[in-house]
matplotlib code that plots the C-alpha trace (Angstrom):
import matplotlib.pyplot as plt

x = [-13.3, -10.8, -9.6, -6.3, -2.8, -0.3, 3.2, 6.7, 8.3, 8.8, 7.3, 4.1, 5.4, 3.2, 1.7, 2.7, 2.1, -0.4, -0.9, 0.7, -0.5, 1.8, 2.1, -0.6, -0.9, -3.0, -2.6, -4.0, -3.4, -3.5, -4.0, -3.5, -6.5, -5.9, -6.2, -4.0, -1.2, -1.4, -1.5, 1.2, 3.2, 2.8, 4.5, 7.2, 8.7, 8.4, 10.7, 9.2, 6.9, 3.6, 0.7, -0.6, 0.8, 1.4, -2.2, -3.0, 0.0, -0.8, -4.7, -3.5, -1.3, -4.7, -6.7, -3.5, -3.8, -7.3, -7.3, -4.7, -6.3, -9.3, -7.4, -6.1, -9.1, -11.1, -8.5, -8.8, -5.8, -6.3, -2.4, 0.0, 3.8, 6.6, 4.4, 5.9, 5.3, 6.7, 6.1, 6.0, 4.6, 3.2, 2.7, 4.4, 0.5, -0.5, 1.1, 1.1, 0.8, 1.5, 0.8, 2.1, 3.1, 3.2, -0.2, -0.7, -2.7, -1.7, -2.9, -1.5, 1.2, -0.3, 3.0, 2.6, 5.0, 3.8, 4.8, 5.6, 5.1, 6.4, 4.1]
y = [-7.6, -7.0, -9.3, -7.2, -8.7, -6.5, -7.7, -5.1, -7.9, -7.4, -10.5, -13.2, -16.7, -19.4, -15.7, -14.2, -10.5, -10.1, -6.4, -3.4, -0.9, 1.7, 3.5, 3.8, 5.3, 5.9, 8.7, 10.9, 13.3, 13.6, 16.0, 15.4, 17.8, 20.8, 18.2, 15.7, 17.2, 18.3, 15.8, 14.4, 17.6, 16.7, 13.1, 13.7, 15.4, 12.7, 10.9, 7.4, 6.4, 8.6, 6.7, 9.3, 9.7, 5.7, 5.0, 8.0, 6.8, 3.3, 4.5, 6.4, 3.7, 1.6, 4.3, 4.7, 1.0, 0.8, 4.0, 1.8, -0.9, 0.7, 3.0, -1.2, -1.7, 0.9, 0.7, -3.4, -4.3, -7.5, -7.0, -4.4, -5.7, -2.4, -2.1, 1.1, 3.9, 7.7, 9.9, 14.3, 16.4, 19.8, 23.4, 21.3, 20.7, 17.7, 14.6, 12.9, 8.8, 7.4, 3.9, 3.4, 0.4, -1.1, -2.2, -5.0, -8.4, -11.7, -15.0, -18.6, -19.4, -22.6, -24.1, -27.2, -29.7, -33.7, -35.0, -38.5, -40.5, -43.5, -46.8]
z = [0.3, -2.8, -5.2, -6.1, -5.2, -4.1, -3.1, -2.4, -5.7, -9.1, -9.2, -7.8, -7.3, -10.3, -12.0, -15.1, -16.0, -19.4, -18.9, -17.4, -16.6, -15.0, -11.6, -10.1, -6.2, -3.2, -0.9, 1.9, 3.9, 7.8, 10.3, 14.3, 15.8, 18.4, 21.1, 19.8, 19.0, 22.2, 24.4, 21.7, 23.1, 26.5, 25.6, 23.7, 26.3, 28.5, 25.3, 23.9, 21.2, 21.0, 20.6, 18.7, 15.9, 15.5, 15.6, 12.9, 10.6, 10.8, 10.1, 7.0, 5.8, 5.6, 3.9, 1.1, 0.8, 0.1, -2.2, -4.2, -4.5, -5.9, -7.8, -8.8, -9.8, -11.7, -14.4, -14.7, -13.0, -10.6, -9.2, -8.1, -8.1, -5.9, -3.5, -1.7, 0.9, 1.0, 3.1, 4.0, 5.7, 4.7, 6.3, 10.0, 10.5, 8.3, 6.3, 3.8, 3.1, -0.5, -1.3, -5.0, -7.2, -10.8, -12.0, -14.1, -14.6, -14.2, -15.0, -13.9, -15.0, -17.4, -18.6, -20.8, -19.2, -19.0, -15.5, -15.2, -12.3, -11.4, -11.0]

ax = plt.figure().add_subplot(projection="3d")
ax.plot(x, y, z, "-o")
ax.set_aspect("equal")
plt.show()
């Protein structure tokens, strides 16, 4: 399991950014096989959710996120902020899914604040 923190915000509560690597991404391209396309085509005639495509896209997003985490680890980042997804069709038979964000190194915030307690 990866220790890379992945968030879709610009900061991580309790952490301070100490180094910015820049934009990184994880990408995958998927296509349903002929059988899957036929089943999905038949289901589309009736309307409603096409579960074959839903599963394929969910799996593709997970793969893209895993590749994004791996890319962050390879360059020495321990977090990715502003994580986003994008997708596009390639030739009407394939779908590209990209997970991208800003690779950073974060550390815990350690303020030298002296806490005062009442006794």
